[in-house]
N, C-alpha and C positions, 0 to 999 in steps of 0.2 A: 540399492546397489548392494553387493554381496557383503562389503567391506564391515559393514553395521548389523550383521547377520550374526555378527559372535561377543561372548561375552568373555571375561577371565575368571577363573577361579584361582583359588591360593589354596596348596597346603602345604604341610610340612611331612616329609618321609621320614617318620619316626627311629631305622635304624642310623641314619647318617643326623639326624636332627638340619636338616636343611630344608628349604622352601623350594616348593614346585608352583612354576605359575603353567597353567593351562589355558590355550585357547580355544574354545568349546562354541561349536555350529549350534545356534540359538532354535533350529529348526527341527536339525537330528540328533542332537545333541550328540554329536561325534566330536571326538579330541583332532582338533586341525593341528595342535604345535604345543608341543609339550619341551620348557626348559627349566632344569637340563631334559634331553631328551632321555629315557628309558634305559637305553643302554650305557650310557654315562652314570645312571644311577647305577647298575651292573657294578659297572667296573668302579664304580668308587667304592661298593658295597665290600667288595672283594680284596681292593686296596686295604680296607681300614682291616680286615681279618687277616692279609698277611703282617699286616705290623701289628696286630695282637702275637700274633704268635711269634716275632723277633722281639716283641715287650712284653712285659709281664703288666703294667699299670698303664690306663690310658687316662688323659689329660682331662 
């Protein structure tokens, strides 16, 4: 069954310090799904940059 040919990988996105979960196909090593998606990470990084322009200090 294809459902069992996957594994989870956990990573930390260093700029945002958030956990990324990837579902990876064991045969092809292809990322099937990423949580949060790459597009969402880019949006979060852009928002962080904009907030950095507005506020001098980050917590």
